[in-house]
N, C-alpha and C positions, 0 to 999 in steps of 0.2 A: 322436490328433490331430496332423496334420502342421503344421509351423510356418508354411508359406506355401502357400496353395491359390488358384489362379486359374482361373476358368471363363469363357470367352468374353469376356474383357475387351477393351475398345476405348477409344481416346481420340483425338479430333481437335481441332485448333485452326483453326477456320474450315473452309476447304476442304482443309487439310493434315491427312492421317492420320498420327498419331504412331505408333500401333500398333493392330492389330485382330485379333480372333479368337484371343486368346492363352489357351492352356490350359497350366497348369504346376502341378506339385506338388513342392515342395522337402521332402525327408525330414528327419526329426529328426537333428541331429548331422552332417549332410553339408556339404561345401563345393560349392556349385553355381555354375556360371559362365554368364553371358550373354556370348556372344562374337559380335562383329560390328563392322563399320567405323563410323566417325562417321556420324551421320544414320540409323542403322538403327532407332532408337527405344528404345535401351537406357536412356538417362537418363530419358526420359519414363515408361517402365514402372517404373523404380526409384522415381521420385518418387511415382508412384501407390501403389506398395507401402508407401512410408513416409508416406503420407497428405498429401504436399505438394500434389499436384494430384489432383482427383477424376476418377474414371473416368466415361465416358459410357455404356458398355454392360457387361453381365456383372457379375462380382463378384470381389473380392479379399479373402481372409480371411488374417489374420496372427494366429497363436496363438489361432485360433478366433474372432477378433473381426473385425467387418465394417469395412472402411476407410471406408465411406460414413457410418456412424453412430457408430462407436466409436473414432474417431481419437485421442481424448485418452488412452484406455487403451493403445492401440497404441504411441503415442509414448513412454510411460513404460516400455515393455517391450523396445524395440529400440534398437540403436545404428545411427545413420545417418551415413555419412561421404561427403559430396558430392565431386564431382570437384575443385571449386575449394576451395583452402585457406580454411577458414571460421572459424579461431580468431582471437584478438585479437593482432595483430602487435605492438602496443605494450606487451604484457604479457610477462613472462618465462615460461619453461616451467613453473616452479613456480606462478606466479600463474594461468596458464591452467588447470592441474590443480585448483588450489584453487577457482577460480571455478566450474568444472563440478561439483566435489564439492558446492558450495553449491547449485547449480542442481538437482542430483539429490537433495538432502536427505540426503547421507551424513554421518553423525555423526563426531565428532572421533576416537574410538578406531578405528572401522572405516576412516576416511579415511587415517590414517597407515599402516596395514597395507596398504591397497589401493594407495596411491601407491608404497609401497616395492616391491610386487609388479610394478607397471607399469614402474617404473624398472629393475627387474631384467631384464625381457625386452626393453625398448626401448633400453637402454644410454644413456638420456638424463640420468641423474643428474649426470654431470660438466658438463652444460649447463643445469642447473636455473635458474641466474641469467642465462642468455642470453635476449635478447628473441626472441620467436617469429619476428618479421620478419627476423631476421638468420640464421636457421637455413638449412641446405641443403634442397633439395627433399625428399630422403629423410627428413631429420630432422623436417621439417614434417609429413610424412605419418605418421610414427611418433607424433608428438605428438597429431595429430588422432585417430589410432586409439586412443591411450591415453585421451584424454578421453572417447571413446565407449564405452570398456570400464569406466569407473569404477563404473558401477552394475550391472555384471555382467549385461548383456542376454542374453536367451535367443536372440535373433536379431540378427545383425550384417549390415548391408547396406552395401556399399562400391561407389561408382561410379568406375571406372577409377582405383584407388588408386595404380597405378604409372605413370600418365601423366606424362611429362617427368622421370622419376626415373632416375638413372644405374643401370647394370646391377648393380653391387654392392649398392646400396640396394634395388633391386628384389628381389634374392634374399633379402636380410635381411627384407623385408616378407613374402615368401611363407613364410619360416621361422617368423616370428611367427604368421602366420595358421594354419599347420599346428599349432602349439602350442595356439593358442586352440581349434581344432577338437577336439583331444584332450581338452580340458576339457568337451566336450559342447555347445559353442555351435554353432548352425546359422549358416552363413555363405553369403551370396549376394554374388557379385562380378561386376561387368561389366568387360570388357576389349576393346580393339581389337587387342591383340597376340596373333596366332595361336599364337606359340610358348608362350604361357602357358596354353593350353587343356589341356595335359597335367597341370596342377596340380589339376584339379577331379575330384571323384568322379563327377559327371555335368555335362553342359553342354547348352546350347541355342544353336544358330546363329541369329542374328537378322539379317534382311535386309529392308529396305524395310517395316519395321513388323510383320513376322510371323516366326514360327519356321519354319525350313526343315529342321531336323534336331535330334534330341534323343537323348541316351543317354550312356553312359560314353565316354571317349575311344576305347577299343577298339571299342565298338559303332559309333561314328560312322565310324571309319576302315574298318570292315568293310563299310560300304555302298558303298565304291568298288569296283565290279565289273569294272573294265577293266584290262587289262595296262598298266602304267605304266613308261615308260622315261626315264632321264636321257640327254639327247642333247647332244653338243658339236659345235661347228663354227664357222666364221667367218661374220661378218655375220648374227648370230643373228636379228635382226628380219626380215631378208629371208628367212632360212631358215624362220622360223616361218610366214611367209605362204605359202611353198611347201608346207610340211608340212600346214598347216591346210586346204589345198584338196583334199587326198586324201580319197576317200570313206571309207577305213578309219579315219580319225582322228576321235576324239570331241572332244578338247580339247587345246590347246597353251598352256602358260604359261611365261613367261620368269622364271627365278630367277637373278639375277646373271649369271654367264657360262655358264649351261646352260639348256636347255629341258626342261620336263617334258611328255611327250607321252603321252596316253592313246589306246589303240587299241581298236576294237570287238572285235578278236580278235588273237591272236599273229601278228605279221607273219611271212611266210615269207621264204625267202632271196631270192626275186625282188623282194620289197618292200624288203628292206634294200639290195639293189643299186641299186634306184631311188632310195632315200633317199641313198645315198652319192653318186650322180650329182648329187643336188640340193645337196650340200655337207655332209652328215653325216660327221663324222670319227671319232666314237666314240659308242657307245651301251651302256647298262647297265640291266638290269631292276631296279626299285627298289620298295619298299613305299610306299604313299601316306602323306603327312603329313596332319595336321589341315587345313593350309592347302590342300592339293590337293583335299580333299573339299569345303571351303567354296567354293573357286573353281569347282568342277564344278557344285555344286548351285545356285549363284547365277548362273552364266554370267559370272562376273567375270574380270578380267584382273589379272596381276601383272607389274609392270614392274621 
């Protein structure tokens, strides 16, 4: 039995489609990523998985239970960490952990051991008497994660856990998640950060409420079939417009002070001379990144 199985799921709010025709199977013990920009439908889908909002079409099964009819059982078996910090700001770290231990019905003996374990990986024990509202963004996320792990859920669902968190705390959170996965917990994470896609065993690109690609990071990158070049030159935006007009060019994306240009086939010497006349100063063949693939399949742009 797979921890999360979704077949033909859809959800709308009036005339607005949140997501549609979603098929997904998250395997036991893996870390799966929903990757996509804001507004792609990630949060709505996660809320449906966690039984917060009902689906309109299809079905979502969590631990073999139907989210439509068995939501109470599902809620007792999963850990759900929403994007917005949802713990009690006016309680201390220790008080928040104690409150959630009461909520999950964790006995006194097991509670002490479990909280000690959570302090161990979160490094929050020195801050146990600090108010949650006074913690940094990274510490708040680690506290929220700890509270959701108190009852040892088989499935952990996190909605953009690193949003607004500094780079050091982001890496600490990913390290914690990797340790949790080693213990056998199945983890589903959403993120808008393309550079985090490599963290997952498998991932799905989500765009405008639907999946546009699925697979391991390597499998997703292997779908990029075109020669890709990093190109430098002056007036990059103007250069991009010139290059984009060439019939041989499939896509151009601006990444900082360089362009990534995908060609239908390898440019010949005559084409490179033409590009140099258009303002290209240097070029280098490169391997596509996850972001290159996402922008290609969605027809998006990167400024």
